[in-house]
Every structure is written in structure tokens, then in C-alpha cells.
C-alpha positions, 0 to 999 in steps of 0.5 A: 735422639728419639722423641721418647728420650728426655734431652739433657740440659747439656744438649740445650746448652751446646745448641745455645752456645753454637747459636750464640757464637754464630750471632755474636752473643753470649749464652747469658744474653740469649737466655735473657729477657732482652727483646733488642734486635737481633737477639730475639731472632737468635733466640728463636733460631736456637729454640728451633734448632733445639726442637729439631735436634732433641725433639723436646717439647716446646715447653721444655725448650722455653723453660731452658730459655727462661720463657713462660711459653715458646711463643715469647721467644 
């Protein structure tokens, strides 16, 4: 996917599902506000994967994960 194209919510959801499954979480847990370890690590991996796969802005990725900014993963 080119950086010019806007990635769909479905692409972010698919990445979140794959990472959540790998870490043994649900997507809801991954998108939650919890900071209990290892949840933030899984969330950060998902956000990095979304960036690499989609090229979406950090702000757009943070919005999918209900974050005010990408620095609050």
C-alpha cells in the first residue's frame, strides 16, 4: 500500500487481531487503556506493525487504539 492511500479500518483491525492473538489478548484488551504489562508492549508492537504495513500517520494509528497520541502506547 502506498503512503498516499488511506488504509482502511479493516487493515488496522486485522493487524490488531494478529498481534493480540500472538500475545494472548483480545483486540478489545489491546485497544483498552490498561497499562498492565505486557499489554503496552503488545499495543506498541501492533502500532509499529500498522505503521510498517500501512504507512499511516502515527496520529491515525493512535486514534484506532483510542490514544490521544502515539506516545501513549
